[in-house]
C-alpha positions in Angstrom: 0.0 0.0 0.0 1.6 3.3 -1.2 1.7 6.3 1.1 2.4 9.9 0.3 2.9 12.6 2.9 2.4 15.3 0.3 -0.9 13.9 -0.9 -2.1 13.3 2.7 -1.2 16.9 3.8 -2.9 18.3 0.6 -6.2 16.5 1.3 -6.0 17.4 5.0 -5.7 21.1 4.1 -8.6 20.9 1.7 -10.7 19.1 4.4 -9.7 21.5 7.2 -10.5 24.6 5.1 -14.0 23.3 4.2 -14.7 22.0 7.7 -13.8 25.4 9.2 -15.7 27.3 6.6 -18.8 25.2 7.2 -18.5 25.6 11.0 -18.4 29.4 10.6 -21.3 29.4 8.1 -23.5 27.2 10.2 -22.6 29.0 13.5 -23.5 32.4 11.9 -26.8 30.9 10.6 -27.8 29.5 13.9 -26.7 32.7 15.7 -28.9 34.7 13.3 -32.0 32.7 14.2 -31.1 33.0 17.9 -30.7 36.8 17.5 -34.1 37.0 15.8 -35.7 35.0 18.6 -34.1 37.3 21.3 -35.3 40.4 19.4 -38.9 39.0 19.6 -38.6 38.4 23.3 -37.0 41.8 23.9 -39.8 43.6 22.0 -41.9 43.8 25.2 -39.0 44.9 27.5 -38.3 48.6 27.7 -34.9 48.1 29.2 -33.7 45.5 26.6 -32.3 47.3 23.6 -30.6 46.2 20.4 -27.1 46.3 22.0 -28.2 44.0 24.8 -29.7 41.5 22.4 -26.6 41.5 20.2 -24.4 41.0 23.3 -26.4 38.0 24.4 -26.4 36.5 20.9 -22.6 37.1 20.6 -21.9 35.5 24.0 -23.8 32.3 22.9 -21.7 31.9 19.7 -19.0 29.6 21.2 -21.7 27.4 22.6 -23.3 27.2 19.1 -20.0 26.2 17.7 -19.7 23.3 20.1 -23.1 22.1 19.2 -22.8 22.2 15.4 -19.2 21.1 15.1 -19.8 17.4 14.3 -22.4 18.2 11.7 -20.2 21.0 10.2 -17.3 18.5 9.9 -19.6 16.1 8.1 -20.9 18.7 5.6 -17.5 20.3 5.1 -16.0 16.8 4.5 -18.7 15.9 2.0 -18.0 19.1 0.0 -14.2 18.7 0.2 -14.2 15.0 -0.9 -16.9 15.6 -3.6 -14.7 18.4 -5.1 -11.6 16.1 -5.1 -13.6 13.3 -6.7 -15.1 15.6 -9.3 -11.6 16.9 -10.3 -10.5 13.2 -10.5 -7.7 13.9 -8.0 -8.8 10.9 -5.9 -9.0 8.7 -9.0 -5.4 9.6 -9.9 -4.3 8.9 -6.4 -5.9 5.5 -6.3 -4.6 4.7 -9.8 -1.1 5.4 -8.5 -1.7 2.8 -5.8 -2.5 5.0 -2.9 -5.2 3.4 -0.7 -8.1 5.3 0.7 -6.9 4.4 4.1 -3.6 6.3 3.5 -5.0 9.6 2.3 -7.8 9.6 4.9 -5.2 9.7 7.7 -4.9 13.5 7.2 -8.6 14.4 7.4 -9.1 12.0 10.4 -6.2 13.7 12.2 -7.7 17.1 11.4 -11.1 16.0 12.8 -9.5 14.7 15.9 -7.6 17.9 16.4 -10.8 20.0 15.9 -12.6 17.8 18.5 -9.8 18.1 21.0 -9.5 21.9 20.6 -13.3 22.2 21.0 -13.3 20.5 24.4 -10.0 21.9 25.8 -10.1 25.5 24.4 -13.6 26.3 23.1 -15.4 24.6 26.0 -14.0 26.9 28.8 -14.6 29.9 26.6 -18.2 28.8 25.8 -18.9 28.0 29.5 -17.8 31.5 30.7 -19.6 33.3 27.9 -22.8 31.3 28.1 -23.0 31.8 31.9 -22.8 35.6 31.3 -25.4 35.3 28.5 -27.8 33.4 30.8 -27.4 36.0 33.6 -28.2 38.8 31.2 -31.1 36.8 29.8 -32.5 36.1 33.3 -32.1 39.7 34.4 -33.4 41.6 31.4 -35.6 39.2 29.4 -37.0 36.9 32.1 -36.8 39.1 35.2 -35.4 36.2 37.2 -32.3 35.8 39.4 -30.1 32.8 40.2 -31.8 30.6 42.8 -29.0 28.5 44.0 -25.3 27.8 43.6 -22.5 25.8 45.2 -19.3 27.6 46.2 -16.7 26.5 48.6 -18.7 23.4 49.6 -21.6 25.6 50.8 -25.0 25.9 49.2 -26.2 29.5 48.6 -30.0 30.0 48.2 -32.0 33.1 47.4 -35.8 33.2 48.1 -38.7 35.6 48.8 -39.0 36.6 52.5 -42.1 38.7 53.3 -41.8 38.1 57.0 -40.1 41.4 57.8 -41.0 43.4 54.7 -43.6 42.7 52.0 -41.0 42.5 49.1 -38.1 41.3 51.2 -35.7 38.6 50.3 -33.6 36.1 52.2 -30.2 34.6 51.3 -29.3 31.3 53.0 -25.9 29.6 53.1 -25.0 26.3 54.6 -23.4 22.9 54.0 -26.0 20.6 52.4 -26.8 17.1 53.5 -29.3 14.8 51.9 -30.3 11.6 53.8 -33.1 9.7 55.3 -33.9 12.7 57.6 -34.6 14.8 54.5 -32.8 17.9 53.3 -30.6 19.6 55.8 -28.3 22.6 55.9 -25.6 22.7 58.6 -23.8 25.8 59.8 -26.6 28.0 58.5 -26.4 31.8 58.0 -29.5 33.7 56.8 -29.4 37.3 55.7 -32.8 38.9 55.6 -32.9 41.9 53.3 -35.3 44.5 52.0 -36.2 44.8 48.3 -33.4 47.4 48.0 -30.9 45.0 49.6 -30.9 46.9 52.9 -30.0 44.5 55.8 -32.9 43.8 58.2 -31.6 40.9 60.2 -29.1 38.1 60.3 -29.8 34.6 61.6 -27.2 32.0 62.7 -28.2 28.4 63.4 -26.3 25.1 63.5 -29.0 23.3 61.5 -32.0 24.1 59.2 -34.4 21.4 57.9 -36.5 21.8 54.8 -40.0 20.5 55.4 -43.7 21.4 54.8 -42.9 24.6 52.8 -40.5 26.1 55.4 -37.0 26.1 56.8 -37.1 24.9 60.4 -34.0 26.4 62.1 -32.8 24.9 65.4 -31.2 27.0 68.1 -31.4 30.0 65.9 -29.8 33.3 67.1 -31.2 36.5 65.4 -29.2 39.7 65.1 -31.4 42.7 64.5 -30.5 46.1 63.2 -29.1 46.9 66.6 -26.7 44.0 66.2 -27.8 42.5 69.6 -28.3 38.7 69.6 -31.5 37.1 70.7 -31.8 34.0 72.8 -31.3 30.8 70.9 -34.6 29.1 69.9 -36.5 27.5 67.0 -37.3 29.7 64.0 -39.6 28.9 61.1 -38.9 30.6 57.8 -41.5 30.0 55.0 -40.1 29.1 51.6 -41.4 28.2 48.2 -38.3 25.9 47.6 -38.3 22.2 47.4 -35.4 19.8 47.2 -36.2 19.0 43.5 -36.4 22.7 42.7 -33.1 23.4 44.4 -31.4 20.6 42.5 -32.8 21.7 39.1 -31.4 25.2 39.5 -27.7 24.2 40.0 -25.4 25.4 37.3 -26.3 24.0 33.9 -23.6 21.6 32.6 -23.3 23.8 29.5 -22.1 26.7 31.8 -19.2 24.6 33.2 -16.0 24.1 31.3 -14.5 20.7 30.5 -11.8 21.3 33.2 -14.3 22.4 35.9 -16.8 19.5 35.5 -15.0 16.8 37.5 -14.6 18.9 40.6 -18.2 20.2 40.4 -19.5 16.6 40.0 -17.5 15.6 43.1 -19.0 18.5 45.1 -22.6 17.5 44.0 -22.2 13.9 44.8 -20.5 14.5 48.2 -23.5 16.8 49.0 -26.0 14.0 48.2 -27.3 15.5 45.0 -27.6 13.7 41.6 -24.8 14.6 39.2 -26.3 12.6 36.3 -26.7 15.5 33.9 -23.2 16.8 34.6 -21.6 13.4 34.3 -23.4 12.7 31.0 -22.2 16.1 29.6 -18.6 15.4 30.7 -18.6 12.0 28.9 -20.3 13.7 25.8 -17.4 16.2 25.7 -14.9 13.3 26.0 -16.4 11.5 23.1 -16.5 14.6 20.8 -13.1 13.9 19.1 -14.2 10.4 18.3 -17.5 11.7 16.9 -15.8 14.3 14.7 -13.4 11.6 13.4 -16.4 9.4 12.6 -18.0 12.2 10.8 -14.9 12.7 8.6 -14.9 9.0 7.7 -18.6 9.1 7.0 -18.2 12.1 4.7 -15.5 10.3 2.8 -17.7 7.2 2.4 -20.6 9.1 1.1 -18.9 11.5 -1.3 -15.9 9.8 -3.0 -18.1 8.2 -5.7 -16.9 9.1 -9.2 -19.1 11.7 -10.9 -19.3 9.9 -14.3 -20.9 6.9 -12.5 -23.9 8.9 -11.5 -25.8 8.9 -8.2 -23.6 11.5 -6.6 -26.6 13.6 -5.4 -28.2 10.5 -3.8 -25.0 9.6 -2.1 -24.5 13.1 -0.7 -28.1 13.2 0.4 -27.6 9.8 2.1 -24.6 11.2 3.9 -26.6 14.2 5.3 -29.4 11.8 6.3 -26.9 9.6 8.1 -25.6 12.7 10.0 -29.2 13.6 11.1 -29.8 10.0 12.1 -26.7 10.2 14.4 -27.9 13.5 15.8 -31.3 11.9 16.6 -29.5 8.9 18.1 -27.4 11.2 20.3 -30.5 13.1 21.6 -32.4 9.9 22.3 -29.4 8.3 24.1 -29.0 11.5 26.1 -32.7 11.4 27.2 -32.3 7.8 28.3 -29.1 8.6 30.1 -30.6 11.5 32.0 -33.5 9.3 33.0 -31.1 6.6 34.3 -32.4 4.0 31.8 -28.9 3.7 30.2 -25.5 3.9 31.9 -24.0 7.4 31.5 -21.0 6.1 29.6 -23.1 4.1 27.2 -25.5 7.0 26.5 -22.6 9.4 25.8 -20.4 7.1 23.7 -23.0 5.1 21.8 -23.6 7.7 19.0 -19.9 8.2 18.4 -19.1 4.5 18.3 -22.2 3.8 16.1 -21.1 6.6 13.6 -17.5 5.2 13.5 -18.7 1.6 12.8 -21.1 2.8 10.1 -18.3 4.8 8.4 -15.8 2.0 8.6 -18.3 -0.5 7.2 -19.1 1.8 4.3 -15.5 2.5 3.5 -14.6 -1.3 3.7 -17.4 -2.0 1.2 -16.4 0.8 -1.2 -12.6 0.2 -1.0 -12.2 -3.5 -0.5 -15.5 -4.7 -2.1 
């Protein structure tokens, strides 16, 4: 089997150029639709102008790139290989004894590099920018604020507190524990504030239990505006929160970078919460380079047919259909993984492995008969 570094590098350059161009084109197209949707939502908000909407749409752009990268590699690869086949460059290479497995090493290496750069470089950028976009969206377009977050091993909660003032709020912080006794916070601090964030009172308690629509604080000491402590005693603080609602409002996996996910998963699990969504997202990022490589091979299998033999349009259409089928398989597997029906690793890696096996089978059929 002949091998040529020059030919492999040439095909890799053509493939990389088309994959990057398609990524940029698809990202801009999706961002345009996202921008139009944000404009529609901002139409009824007096404080949400064109600049804010453009900022939110721009901040979401790296996230869009991560989502469309595999499909962009597939479409870019199909166009690149179809152009090479139409110009008979691949025919000449194969007539010279160069196997398809040789000149596909370059595109596969490019696809692996793109997937690796996406999870190591684009993912941290996407997480930071998407988190900022979601905060702006929640503040100006949805009039909502962050409900909960984990920082330094402590859970921070924000809720309405009309006990001292009609529009007051309360901020709770404590170390969470989830067990047979229900949901507990240990080492609890509560700041009771006015609607203008003016301090009204501070409460310190060793424990707070969530039950029957309220926090039941044990041995709570209240510090009023005069900063004098009250005698320790039980305190009931009404709350609209439930354990499920608190868990659902943790940081979205998409707003955490590839490097930050393992530590956040450890904190969630040590606190007794489910980290299924975050673990699934982590494995999905790990499988991205394999998925992009599978898409490169799939593009080659569906687009290297010689033009004079006919059926090129059908083959390219079949390649696009196969890409959509893998996309649907990925979404279905993700739903099963989040529901706990499938193991997390299987749900995350199954689409990538299925795409790779499909591509290898097609290439073996076309190349080796």
